[in-house]
PDB file of N, CA, C and O in Angstrom:
ATOM      1  N   MET A   1     -15.012   5.678  47.231  1.00  0.00           N
ATOM      2  CA  MET A   1     -13.699   6.564  46.637  1.00  0.00           C
ATOM      3  C   MET A   1     -13.543   8.209  46.554  1.00  0.00           C
ATOM      4  O   MET A   1     -14.317   8.987  45.997  1.00  0.00           O
ATOM      5  N   THR A   2     -12.211   8.548  47.331  1.00  0.00           N
ATOM      6  CA  THR A   2     -12.135  10.058  47.119  1.00  0.00           C
ATOM      7  C   THR A   2     -10.788   9.960  46.807  1.00  0.00           C
ATOM      8  O   THR A   2      -9.930   9.379  47.471  1.00  0.00           O
ATOM      9  N   PRO A   3     -10.595  10.772  45.390  1.00  0.00           N
ATOM     10  CA  PRO A   3      -9.994  11.660  44.577  1.00  0.00           C
ATOM     11  C   PRO A   3      -8.701  12.369  45.430  1.00  0.00           C
ATOM     12  O   PRO A   3      -8.760  13.311  46.220  1.00  0.00           O
ATOM     13  N   GLY A   4      -7.279  11.432  44.906  1.00  0.00           N
ATOM     14  CA  GLY A   4      -6.380  12.204  45.515  1.00  0.00           C
ATOM     15  C   GLY A   4      -6.255  13.958  45.018  1.00  0.00           C
ATOM     16  O   GLY A   4      -7.186  14.619  44.558  1.00  0.00           O
ATOM     17  N   LYS A   5      -4.729  14.483  45.286  1.00  0.00           N
ATOM     18  CA  LYS A   5      -4.700  15.511  45.028  1.00  0.00           C
ATOM     19  C   LYS A   5      -4.566  15.274  43.370  1.00  0.00           C
ATOM     20  O   LYS A   5      -4.177  14.261  42.789  1.00  0.00           O
ATOM     21  N   GLU A   6      -5.175  16.985  42.616  1.00  0.00           N
ATOM     22  CA  GLU A   6      -5.248  16.593  41.185  1.00  0.00           C
ATOM     23  C   GLU A   6      -4.085  17.043  40.422  1.00  0.00           C
ATOM     24  O   GLU A   6      -3.512  17.951  41.024  1.00  0.00           O
ATOM     25  N   ARG A   7      -3.615  16.781  39.482  1.00  0.00           N
ATOM     26  CA  ARG A   7      -2.578  16.778  38.886  1.00  0.00           C
ATOM     27  C   ARG A   7      -2.994  16.855  37.241  1.00  0.00           C
ATOM     28  O   ARG A   7      -2.994  16.013  36.344  1.00  0.00           O
ATOM     29  N   GLY A   8      -3.339  18.259  37.304  1.00  0.00           N
ATOM     30  CA  GLY A   8      -3.588  19.189  35.362  1.00  0.00           C
ATOM     31  C   GLY A   8      -5.073  18.236  34.906  1.00  0.00           C
ATOM     32  O   GLY A   8      -5.181  18.348  33.685  1.00  0.00           O
ATOM     33  N   GLY A   9      -6.021  17.511  35.370  1.00  0.00           N
ATOM     34  CA  GLY A   9      -6.583  17.619  34.531  1.00  0.00           C
ATOM     35  C   GLY A   9      -7.643  17.186  35.390  1.00  0.00           C
ATOM     36  O   GLY A   9      -7.535  17.401  36.597  1.00  0.00           O
ATOM     37  N   GLU A  10      -8.855  16.490  34.840  1.00  0.00           N
ATOM     38  CA  GLU A  10     -10.231  16.092  34.893  1.00  0.00           C
ATOM     39  C   GLU A  10     -10.035  14.181  35.188  1.00  0.00           C
ATOM     40  O   GLU A  10      -9.015  13.637  34.766  1.00  0.00           O
ATOM     41  N   VAL A  11     -10.971  13.463  35.828  1.00  0.00           N
ATOM     42  CA  VAL A  11     -10.760  12.603  35.743  1.00  0.00           C
ATOM     43  C   VAL A  11     -11.923  11.878  34.718  1.00  0.00           C
ATOM     44  O   VAL A  11     -13.143  11.774  34.837  1.00  0.00           O
ATOM     45  N   PHE A  12     -11.187  11.528  33.895  1.00  0.00           N
ATOM     46  CA  PHE A  12     -11.799  10.795  32.581  1.00  0.00           C
ATOM     47  C   PHE A  12     -12.670   9.523  33.463  1.00  0.00           C
ATOM     48  O   PHE A  12     -13.729   9.960  33.913  1.00  0.00           O
ATOM     49  N   TYR A  13     -12.460   8.294  33.733  1.00  0.00           N
ATOM     50  CA  TYR A  13     -13.424   7.257  34.650  1.00  0.00           C
ATOM     51  C   TYR A  13     -12.059   6.704  35.620  1.00  0.00           C
ATOM     52  O   TYR A  13     -10.828   6.694  35.658  1.00  0.00           O
ATOM     53  N   TRP A  14     -13.370   6.238  36.396  1.00  0.00           N
ATOM     54  CA  TRP A  14     -12.581   5.568  37.663  1.00  0.00           C
ATOM     55  C   TRP A  14     -12.508   3.999  37.595  1.00  0.00           C
ATOM     56  O   TRP A  14     -13.571   3.403  37.423  1.00  0.00           O
ATOM     57  N   LEU A  15     -11.361   3.291  37.713  1.00  0.00           N
ATOM     58  CA  LEU A  15     -11.102   1.587  37.864  1.00  0.00           C
ATOM     59  C   LEU A  15     -11.981   0.313  39.068  1.00  0.00           C
ATOM     60  O   LEU A  15     -11.590  -0.369  40.016  1.00  0.00           O
ATOM     61  N   ALA A  16     -12.950   0.458  38.554  1.00  0.00           N
ATOM     62  CA  ALA A  16     -13.854  -0.581  39.134  1.00  0.00           C
ATOM     63  C   ALA A  16     -13.310  -2.321  39.324  1.00  0.00           C
ATOM     64  O   ALA A  16     -12.865  -3.087  38.470  1.00  0.00           O
ATOM     65  N   ARG A  17     -13.508  -2.489  40.477  1.00  0.00           N
ATOM     66  CA  ARG A  17     -12.831  -3.967  40.156  1.00  0.00           C
ATOM     67  C   ARG A  17     -14.247  -4.675  40.408  1.00  0.00           C
ATOM     68  O   ARG A  17     -14.418  -4.859  41.613  1.00  0.00           O
ATOM     69  N   LYS A  18     -15.179  -5.069  39.713  1.00  0.00           N
ATOM     70  CA  LYS A  18     -16.101  -5.809  39.350  1.00  0.00           C
ATOM     71  C   LYS A  18     -17.104  -4.360  38.289  1.00  0.00           C
ATOM     72  O   LYS A  18     -17.121  -3.250  38.823  1.00  0.00           O
ATOM     73  N   VAL A  19     -17.690  -4.484  37.179  1.00  0.00           N
ATOM     74  CA  VAL A  19     -18.674  -4.393  36.420  1.00  0.00           C
ATOM     75  C   VAL A  19     -19.958  -5.712  36.169  1.00  0.00           C
ATOM     76  O   VAL A  19     -20.003  -6.941  36.121  1.00  0.00           O
ATOM     77  N   TRP A  20     -20.680  -4.804  36.082  1.00  0.00           N
ATOM     78  CA  TRP A  20     -21.101  -6.033  34.492  1.00  0.00           C
ATOM     79  C   TRP A  20     -22.401  -4.984  33.567  1.00  0.00           C
ATOM     80  O   TRP A  20     -22.871  -3.918  33.966  1.00  0.00           O
ATOM     81  N   GLN A  21     -22.683  -5.599  32.469  1.00  0.00           N
ATOM     82  CA  GLN A  21     -22.622  -4.755  31.254  1.00  0.00           C
ATOM     83  C   GLN A  21     -23.292  -5.804  30.435  1.00  0.00           C
ATOM     84  O   GLN A  21     -22.905  -6.963  30.585  1.00  0.00           O
ATOM     85  N   GLN A  22     -24.486  -5.483  29.378  1.00  0.00           N
ATOM     86  CA  GLN A  22     -24.739  -6.307  28.778  1.00  0.00           C
ATOM     87  C   GLN A  22     -23.963  -6.767  27.515  1.00  0.00           C
ATOM     88  O   GLN A  22     -23.092  -6.179  26.874  1.00  0.00           O
ATOM     89  N   ARG A  23     -24.354  -7.608  27.395  1.00  0.00           N
ATOM     90  CA  ARG A  23     -23.285  -8.314  25.808  1.00  0.00           C
ATOM     91  C   ARG A  23     -23.655  -7.264  24.599  1.00  0.00           C
ATOM     92  O   ARG A  23     -24.278  -6.256  24.934  1.00  0.00           O
ATOM     93  N   ASP A  24     -23.453  -7.365  23.783  1.00  0.00           N
ATOM     94  CA  ASP A  24     -22.977  -6.507  22.614  1.00  0.00           C
ATOM     95  C   ASP A  24     -22.157  -7.262  21.353  1.00  0.00           C
ATOM     96  O   ASP A  24     -20.995  -7.023  21.022  1.00  0.00           O
ATOM     97  N   PRO A  25     -22.907  -8.061  20.849  1.00  0.00           N
ATOM     98  CA  PRO A  25     -21.809  -9.033  19.690  1.00  0.00           C
ATOM     99  C   PRO A  25     -21.115  -8.757  18.500  1.00  0.00           C
ATOM    100  O   PRO A  25     -20.155  -9.188  17.862  1.00  0.00           O
ATOM    101  N   SER A  26     -22.296  -7.536  18.425  1.00  0.00           N
ATOM    102  CA  SER A  26     -21.418  -6.777  17.230  1.00  0.00           C
ATOM    103  C   SER A  26     -20.011  -5.883  17.852  1.00  0.00           C
ATOM    104  O   SER A  26     -19.626  -4.975  17.116  1.00  0.00           O
ATOM    105  N   VAL A  27     -19.335  -6.073  18.997  1.00  0.00           N
ATOM    106  CA  VAL A  27     -18.440  -5.908  18.821  1.00  0.00           C
ATOM    107  C   VAL A  27     -16.975  -6.033  18.530  1.00  0.00           C
ATOM    108  O   VAL A  27     -15.978  -5.312  18.488  1.00  0.00           O
ATOM    109  N   MET A  28     -17.399  -7.602  18.301  1.00  0.00           N
ATOM    110  CA  MET A  28     -16.301  -8.394  17.907  1.00  0.00           C
ATOM    111  C   MET A  28     -16.426  -8.473  16.445  1.00  0.00           C
ATOM    112  O   MET A  28     -17.220  -7.645  15.998  1.00  0.00           O
ATOM    113  N   PRO A  29     -15.861  -9.243  15.563  1.00  0.00           N
ATOM    114  CA  PRO A  29     -15.455  -9.981  14.374  1.00  0.00           C
ATOM    115  C   PRO A  29     -16.438 -10.955  14.389  1.00  0.00           C
ATOM    116  O   PRO A  29     -16.440 -11.487  15.499  1.00  0.00           O
ATOM    117  N   THR A  30     -17.484 -11.545  13.470  1.00  0.00           N
ATOM    118  CA  THR A  30     -17.882 -12.890  13.307  1.00  0.00           C
ATOM    119  C   THR A  30     -16.936 -13.814  13.822  1.00  0.00           C
ATOM    120  O   THR A  30     -15.919 -13.685  14.504  1.00  0.00           O
ATOM    121  N   GLU A  31     -17.449 -14.648  13.387  1.00  0.00           N
ATOM    122  CA  GLU A  31     -16.342 -16.312  13.324  1.00  0.00           C
ATOM    123  C   GLU A  31     -16.008 -16.081  11.966  1.00  0.00           C
ATOM    124  O   GLU A  31     -14.840 -15.763  11.742  1.00  0.00           O
ATOM    125  N   ALA A  32     -17.028 -16.204  10.733  1.00  0.00           N
ATOM    126  CA  ALA A  32     -16.121 -16.255   9.320  1.00  0.00           C
ATOM    127  C   ALA A  32     -15.568 -15.618   9.364  1.00  0.00           C
ATOM    128  O   ALA A  32     -14.545 -16.167   8.954  1.00  0.00           O
ATOM    129  N   ARG A  33     -15.179 -14.103   9.698  1.00  0.00           N
ATOM    130  CA  ARG A  33     -14.102 -13.438   9.913  1.00  0.00           C
ATOM    131  C   ARG A  33     -12.684 -13.371  10.194  1.00  0.00           C
ATOM    132  O   ARG A  33     -11.677 -12.998   9.593  1.00  0.00           O
ATOM    133  N   LEU A  34     -12.980 -13.894  11.387  1.00  0.00           N
ATOM    134  CA  LEU A  34     -11.858 -14.810  11.903  1.00  0.00           C
ATOM    135  C   LEU A  34     -11.264 -16.074  11.223  1.00  0.00           C
ATOM    136  O   LEU A  34     -10.068 -16.341  11.337  1.00  0.00           O
ATOM    137  N   LEU A  35     -11.908 -16.651  10.693  1.00  0.00           N
ATOM    138  CA  LEU A  35     -11.412 -17.433   9.791  1.00  0.00           C
ATOM    139  C   LEU A  35     -10.695 -17.131   9.602  1.00  0.00           C
ATOM    140  O   LEU A  35      -9.663 -17.118  10.273  1.00  0.00           O
ATOM    141  N   ALA A  36     -10.939 -16.656   8.374  1.00  0.00           N
ATOM    142  CA  ALA A  36     -11.010 -15.955   7.041  1.00  0.00           C
ATOM    143  C   ALA A  36      -9.798 -14.858   7.663  1.00  0.00           C
ATOM    144  O   ALA A  36      -9.063 -14.574   6.716  1.00  0.00           O
ATOM    145  N   ALA A  37      -9.419 -14.266   8.719  1.00  0.00           N
ATOM    146  CA  ALA A  37      -7.986 -14.004   8.561  1.00  0.00           C
ATOM    147  C   ALA A  37      -7.069 -14.532   9.317  1.00  0.00           C
ATOM    148  O   ALA A  37      -6.059 -13.865   9.543  1.00  0.00           O
ATOM    149  N   ALA A  38      -7.209 -15.830   9.872  1.00  0.00           N
ATOM    150  CA  ALA A  38      -6.376 -16.828  10.134  1.00  0.00           C
ATOM    151  C   ALA A  38      -6.065 -17.427   8.997  1.00  0.00           C
ATOM    152  O   ALA A  38      -4.919 -17.804   8.754  1.00  0.00           O
ATOM    153  N   MET A  39      -7.006 -17.563   8.233  1.00  0.00           N
ATOM    154  CA  MET A  39      -6.626 -18.842   6.883  1.00  0.00           C
ATOM    155  C   MET A  39      -5.785 -17.761   5.787  1.00  0.00           C
ATOM    156  O   MET A  39      -5.368 -18.307   4.766  1.00  0.00           O
ATOM    157  N   ARG A  40      -5.581 -16.652   5.897  1.00  0.00           N
ATOM    158  CA  ARG A  40      -5.324 -15.481   4.773  1.00  0.00           C
ATOM    159  C   ARG A  40      -3.814 -15.650   5.420  1.00  0.00           C
ATOM    160  O   ARG A  40      -2.973 -16.092   4.638  1.00  0.00           O
ATOM    161  N   GLY A  41      -3.311 -15.301   6.972  1.00  0.00           N
ATOM    162  CA  GLY A  41      -2.013 -15.554   7.709  1.00  0.00           C
ATOM    163  C   GLY A  41      -1.782 -16.816   7.489  1.00  0.00           C
ATOM    164  O   GLY A  41      -0.773 -16.913   6.790  1.00  0.00           O
ATOM    165  N   ALA A  42      -2.306 -18.006   7.792  1.00  0.00           N
ATOM    166  CA  ALA A  42      -1.765 -19.115   6.513  1.00  0.00           C
ATOM    167  C   ALA A  42      -1.100 -19.449   5.897  1.00  0.00           C
ATOM    168  O   ALA A  42      -0.072 -20.100   6.081  1.00  0.00           O
ATOM    169  N   GLU A  43      -1.768 -18.893   4.651  1.00  0.00           N
ATOM    170  CA  GLU A  43      -1.928 -18.796   3.827  1.00  0.00           C
ATOM    171  C   GLU A  43      -0.365 -17.865   3.886  1.00  0.00           C
ATOM    172  O   GLU A  43       0.770 -18.321   4.023  1.00  0.00           O
ATOM    173  N   GLN A  44      -0.746 -16.620   3.751  1.00  0.00           N
ATOM    174  CA  GLN A  44       1.182 -15.945   3.658  1.00  0.00           C
ATOM    175  C   GLN A  44       2.219 -16.471   4.473  1.00  0.00           C
ATOM    176  O   GLN A  44       3.388 -16.386   4.096  1.00  0.00           O
ATOM    177  N   TYR A  45       1.811 -17.187   5.918  1.00  0.00           N
ATOM    178  CA  TYR A  45       2.971 -18.344   6.378  1.00  0.00           C
ATOM    179  C   TYR A  45       3.944 -19.021   5.443  1.00  0.00           C
ATOM    180  O   TYR A  45       5.166 -18.876   5.458  1.00  0.00           O
ATOM    181  N   VAL A  46       3.076 -19.954   4.444  1.00  0.00           N
ATOM    182  CA  VAL A  46       3.373 -21.037   3.806  1.00  0.00           C
ATOM    183  C   VAL A  46       4.043 -20.399   2.708  1.00  0.00           C
ATOM    184  O   VAL A  46       4.993 -20.803   2.038  1.00  0.00           O
ATOM    185  N   ALA A  47       3.291 -19.178   2.629  1.00  0.00           N
ATOM    186  CA  ALA A  47       3.950 -18.996   0.941  1.00  0.00           C
ATOM    187  C   ALA A  47       5.342 -18.151   1.626  1.00  0.00           C
ATOM    188  O   ALA A  47       6.019 -17.612   0.751  1.00  0.00           O
ATOM    189  N   ALA A  48       5.585 -18.061   2.296  1.00  0.00           N
ATOM    190  CA  ALA A  48       7.075 -16.677   3.056  1.00  0.00           C
ATOM    191  C   ALA A  48       7.785 -17.768   3.327  1.00  0.00           C
ATOM    192  O   ALA A  48       8.998 -17.765   3.118  1.00  0.00           O
ATOM    193  N   MET A  49       6.771 -19.496   4.121  1.00  0.00           N
ATOM    194  CA  MET A  49       8.186 -20.179   3.968  1.00  0.00           C
ATOM    195  C   MET A  49       8.644 -21.448   2.320  1.00  0.00           C
ATOM    196  O   MET A  49       9.758 -21.826   1.960  1.00  0.00           O
ATOM    197  N   ALA A  50       7.391 -21.737   1.763  1.00  0.00           N
ATOM    198  CA  ALA A  50       7.553 -22.208   0.653  1.00  0.00           C
ATOM    199  C   ALA A  50       9.027 -21.481  -0.514  1.00  0.00           C
ATOM    200  O   ALA A  50       9.690 -22.200  -1.260  1.00  0.00           O
ATOM    201  N   ALA A  51       9.288 -19.451  -0.319  1.00  0.00           N
ATOM    202  CA  ALA A  51       9.704 -18.794  -0.834  1.00  0.00           C
ATOM    203  C   ALA A  51      11.291 -18.527  -0.133  1.00  0.00           C
ATOM    204  O   ALA A  51      12.372 -18.145  -0.583  1.00  0.00           O
ATOM    205  N   ARG A  52      10.874 -18.875   0.979  1.00  0.00           N
ATOM    206  CA  ARG A  52      12.652 -18.920   1.641  1.00  0.00           C
ATOM    207  C   ARG A  52      13.092 -20.440   1.384  1.00  0.00           C
ATOM    208  O   ARG A  52      14.296 -20.642   1.226  1.00  0.00           O
ATOM    209  N   ALA A  53      12.642 -20.988   1.357  1.00  0.00           N
ATOM    210  CA  ALA A  53      12.969 -23.321   1.133  1.00  0.00           C
ATOM    211  C   ALA A  53      13.588 -22.485  -0.241  1.00  0.00           C
ATOM    212  O   ALA A  53      14.727 -22.134   0.065  1.00  0.00           O
ATOM    213  N   GLN A  54      13.272 -22.050  -1.596  1.00  0.00           N
ATOM    214  CA  GLN A  54      13.182 -22.145  -2.684  1.00  0.00           C
ATOM    215  C   GLN A  54      14.562 -21.103  -3.115  1.00  0.00           C
ATOM    216  O   GLN A  54      15.453 -21.281  -3.946  1.00  0.00           O
ATOM    217  N   ALA A  55      14.240 -19.711  -1.955  1.00  0.00           N
ATOM    218  CA  ALA A  55      15.698 -19.048  -2.305  1.00  0.00           C
ATOM    219  C   ALA A  55      16.765 -19.940  -1.883  1.00  0.00           C
ATOM    220  O   ALA A  55      17.775 -20.105  -2.566  1.00  0.00           O
ATOM    221  N   LYS A  56      16.583 -20.452  -0.894  1.00  0.00           N
ATOM    222  CA  LYS A  56      17.856 -21.626  -0.498  1.00  0.00           C
ATOM    223  C   LYS A  56      18.493 -22.811  -0.660  1.00  0.00           C
ATOM    224  O   LYS A  56      19.212 -23.613  -0.065  1.00  0.00           O
ATOM    225  N   GLY A  57      17.615 -22.487  -2.348  1.00  0.00           N
ATOM    226  CA  GLY A  57      18.517 -23.909  -3.669  1.00  0.00           C
ATOM    227  C   GLY A  57      16.940 -25.319  -3.199  1.00  0.00           C
ATOM    228  O   GLY A  57      16.824 -26.264  -3.979  1.00  0.00           O
ATOM    229  N   GLY A  58      16.099 -25.248  -2.152  1.00  0.00           N
ATOM    230  CA  GLY A  58      15.654 -26.262  -2.078  1.00  0.00           C
ATOM    231  C   GLY A  58      13.940 -26.123  -2.553  1.00  0.00           C
ATOM    232  O   GLY A  58      13.497 -24.981  -2.677  1.00  0.00           O
ATOM    233  N   GLN A  59      12.972 -27.365  -2.818  1.00  0.00           N
ATOM    234  CA  GLN A  59      11.473 -27.334  -3.086  1.00  0.00           C
ATOM    235  C   GLN A  59      10.213 -26.293  -2.541  1.00  0.00           C
ATOM    236  O   GLN A  59      10.775 -25.941  -1.504  1.00  0.00           O
ATOM    237  N   PRO A  60       9.492 -25.888  -2.528  1.00  0.00           N
ATOM    238  CA  PRO A  60       8.855 -25.774  -1.975  1.00  0.00           C
ATOM    239  C   PRO A  60       7.869 -26.053  -1.770  1.00  0.00           C
ATOM    240  O   PRO A  60       7.295 -25.606  -0.777  1.00  0.00           O
TER     241      PRO A  60
END
């Protein structure tokens, strides 16, 4: 690769078609944290839908 005309700075990184690097599981949340976040989101959604139904005169 050869760089083109410089336009105001240094190259921070070059894009590559393919790379290989070691796995690092610590960069992703654990399965337990993902599940906990999904459950919180589901509970918030159900609570919001129940409040909406109750506001319209329905039962939760």
